[in-house]
N, C-alpha and C positions, 0 to 999 in steps of 0.2 A: 484769557489771558487771565483776568483779575481773577478767576476760580483757582487760578494752578497759582502753589508757593511751592518754591525749590531753595533743597539747604544743601551746599557743599559738605560733600565727605568725601573717602579713599578707602577702595577697595583692592586688596593685596597690592599695595602701592599705587594705586592708577586710580584717576582722578574721576568721579564720580558723583551724580547727583540724584538723589533722596525728592523724591514729589509728591504733593500732598495735595488733594484736589477737593472742592466741593464740588462734589457729582448732586446735591440733595437741594443745593441752590438758598441753604442757611445759613450764608457763614461759616462754617465749619469745614476747615479742610484737614481730612481724614487720608491717612497712609495710604498712599495707591501704588508707588512703587520705585525702585529704585537704575537708574541708569548708567553699565559704568565705560568707561571710554578708553579704547585701546588706540595707540598713536602711533605713526609714522612720521620721525622727523618731528614738523609742526604739524602735519595734517592729523584729522580722525579719519583713521586707519576701520574704526567699528565700532559698532554699539548695542552690549548686550543689555537687554532689559530684564530683571524681576519683577513681575507683577504681582500686587496684592498677597504679600509675602509677610505678614505680621512680626514672624518672627525675626526675619533681617532686621526690621524698620528698631528693632530690640538688641539685637547686637550691635549696632552701631550707637546704640546708647539715645535713639530720637524717643520721640512722644508720637505715641498713635493718632494725636490730631494737634490742630492748633486752636 
């Protein structure tokens, strides 16, 4: 888990997390994916994931790495 960083964002008004992963073990967390959460009441009803889409990170105003 130390190799993953999460940043809260919103996508179409829904809560989402942008993830950055240190897949190479070099301490650099690179843009990995975005998970958008759908809720039914207070429960998570679904998660839609978008992996390895650099343009999506740009749209959220996020860097491509930490």
